[in-house]
C-alpha positions in Angstrom: -31.0 -59.3 27.7 -30.5 -55.8 26.5 -33.5 -53.6 25.6 -33.2 -53.1 22.2 -35.8 -50.2 20.3 -35.6 -47.2 18.3 -34.9 -43.6 19.4 -38.7 -41.7 19.6 -36.9 -38.5 18.8 -34.7 -39.5 15.5 -35.4 -43.2 14.8 -31.9 -44.3 15.3 -31.9 -48.0 16.6 -30.5 -48.1 20.4 -30.1 -50.3 23.4 -29.9 -50.3 26.8 -29.4 -52.8 29.7 -32.3 -54.5 31.3 -32.3 -52.4 34.7 -33.2 -49.2 32.6 -36.6 -50.6 31.7 -39.4 -47.8 31.6 -36.5 -45.4 32.6 -35.7 -41.8 30.6 -32.3 -42.4 29.0 -30.6 -40.1 26.5 -30.0 -41.3 23.1 -26.5 -41.1 21.8 -27.5 -40.0 18.5 -29.4 -37.1 18.9 -28.6 -36.8 22.9 -32.2 -36.4 23.1 -34.1 -38.2 26.6 -36.3 -41.1 25.5 -38.2 -43.5 27.8 -36.8 -46.9 27.0 -39.8 -49.4 26.3 -40.2 -52.7 29.0 -39.6 -55.5 26.2 -36.8 -54.8 23.0 -38.2 -53.8 20.0 -36.0 -54.7 17.7 -34.1 -58.3 16.9 -30.9 -58.7 18.9 -28.9 -59.9 16.0 -28.4 -56.0 15.1 -25.1 -54.7 16.2 -26.3 -50.8 17.9 -24.9 -48.8 20.5 -25.8 -47.9 24.2 -28.0 -45.5 25.1 -26.8 -43.4 28.7 -29.1 -43.9 31.1 -30.2 -40.5 32.8 -31.0 -41.1 36.6 -28.4 -43.5 37.0 -25.4 -41.5 35.7 -24.6 -44.6 33.6 -21.6 -43.5 31.2 -22.4 -44.4 27.3 -20.5 -47.3 25.8 -20.3 -50.2 23.3 -21.4 -53.3 23.1 -17.9 -56.1 23.1 -19.5 -57.3 19.9 -19.3 -54.2 18.1 -15.9 -53.4 18.8 -14.4 -54.1 15.6 -17.1 -55.4 13.6 -18.0 -51.0 13.1 -15.3 -49.4 15.5 -16.3 -47.4 18.8 -18.9 -45.2 19.0 -18.6 -41.8 20.2 -20.5 -40.8 23.2 -21.8 -37.5 21.6 -21.8 -36.4 18.2 -18.1 -35.0 17.1 -17.1 -31.1 17.7 -17.1 -29.3 14.6 -13.7 -28.3 13.8 -12.6 -25.2 14.6 -9.3 -22.5 13.4 -8.7 -20.4 16.6 -6.3 -18.6 14.9 -8.2 -17.5 11.8 -11.2 -16.4 13.8 -9.0 -14.7 16.1 -7.1 -12.6 12.9 -11.1 -12.1 11.3 -12.1 -10.7 14.7 -8.9 -8.4 15.5 -9.1 -7.0 11.4 -12.9 -5.9 12.0 -11.4 -4.6 15.4 -8.6 -2.5 13.5 -11.3 -1.3 10.5 -14.2 0.1 13.4 -10.8 1.5 15.8 -9.3 3.8 12.3 -13.2 4.9 11.0 -13.3 6.1 15.2 -10.0 8.0 15.1 -11.0 9.6 11.7 -14.2 10.5 12.9 -12.3 12.3 16.2 -9.9 13.6 13.9 -12.6 15.3 11.5 -14.6 16.4 14.6 -11.6 18.5 15.7 -10.2 19.5 12.6 -10.1 23.5 14.4 -8.1 22.1 17.0 -5.8 19.8 14.9 -4.9 22.9 12.8 -4.1 24.8 15.7 -1.9 22.3 16.9 0.0 22.4 13.8 0.0 25.8 13.2 2.0 25.7 17.3 4.0 23.1 16.4 5.4 24.3 13.6 6.1 27.8 15.0 8.1 26.5 18.0 9.8 23.8 16.0 11.2 26.9 13.6 12.0 28.8 16.7 14.2 26.7 18.5 14.2 23.6 16.4 13.3 21.6 19.2 10.3 19.2 18.7 10.2 18.6 22.0 10.4 21.8 22.9 7.4 22.1 20.8 5.2 19.8 22.5 5.6 21.4 25.6 4.8 24.2 24.4 1.8 23.3 23.6 1.0 21.4 26.2 1.3 24.5 28.4 -0.9 26.1 26.4 -3.5 23.8 27.3 -3.6 24.4 30.4 -0.3 21.5 31.4 -2.2 18.5 29.6 -3.2 17.2 26.4 -6.5 17.8 25.2 -8.9 15.0 25.2 -9.8 14.7 21.6 -6.1 14.1 21.4 -5.6 12.0 24.1 -9.0 10.0 22.5 -7.1 9.9 18.7 -3.8 8.3 20.2 -6.0 5.5 21.8 -7.7 5.0 18.5 -5.1 4.9 16.1 -2.5 2.8 18.9 -5.3 1.0 19.3 -6.2 0.1 15.7 -2.8 -0.6 14.5 -2.4 -3.1 17.4 -5.1 -4.6 16.4 -3.7 -4.9 12.7 -0.6 -6.6 13.3 -2.1 -9.1 15.1 -4.9 -9.9 12.7 -1.8 -10.3 10.5 -0.1 -12.8 13.4 -3.2 -14.7 13.8 -3.7 -15.0 10.0 -0.9 -16.2 9.2 -1.0 -18.8 11.9 -4.8 -19.4 10.6 -3.3 -21.0 7.1 -1.2 -23.4 8.5 -4.0 -24.8 10.7 -6.0 -27.7 8.8 -9.5 -26.4 8.6 -11.7 -23.3 7.9 -8.1 -21.4 5.8 -11.0 -19.3 4.3 -11.2 -17.1 6.9 -7.4 -16.6 7.6 -7.2 -15.8 4.2 -10.2 -13.4 4.7 -8.5 -11.6 7.5 -5.1 -11.4 6.0 -7.2 -9.3 3.0 -9.0 -7.2 4.8 -5.5 -6.7 7.0 -3.9 -5.8 3.3 -6.9 -3.6 2.8 -6.8 -1.7 5.9 -3.2 -0.6 5.1 -4.9 1.7 1.9 -7.0 3.2 5.1 -4.4 3.8 7.0 -2.4 5.9 4.4 -5.6 7.5 3.2 -6.1 8.3 7.2 -2.1 9.6 7.5 -2.9 11.7 4.6 -6.3 13.8 5.4 -4.0 14.3 8.8 -1.6 15.7 6.8 -4.0 17.7 4.2 -6.5 18.7 7.3 
């Protein structure tokens, strides 16, 4: 005869096989461990789920009489619905914003060097009309390589654009998921606003 009792943690009715009397079991409702009493404290007519035994690794199951009467009871509470595409879109769009701000900050901190780069590039293009030759001339003037600040600016800018594109792709995918579409919508709205920041960044670079 199964031992039926109320969970000491959540007060929900549960039962265990007689062999687990006085032993620690896991409540199928709250997943907390409780000690099963030696005798039933609930009437045997109730249809209630069986607790999981801890020591014997006995898997959670439902009494045969309960199937069809109340349906199968899950061993663990169902996981909350997720929308990974929407979550990824939201993360990527904020990564894009952060990288763009870093690119703008790098540009502002090296405004003088940027103006010198544009001057050398303009003079070289005017002289021979070749942008490639102009870039080579600038690299030569810098000791044979691009300066570190320019490399950082390029990495931040390209990384921001890549994250922005990714946020749009995942945002659209997130719209087709049945749950948490609001996250996908938020990501797409922020991605749309980010276009303005890209334009302002480009105008700022041209003006600088």
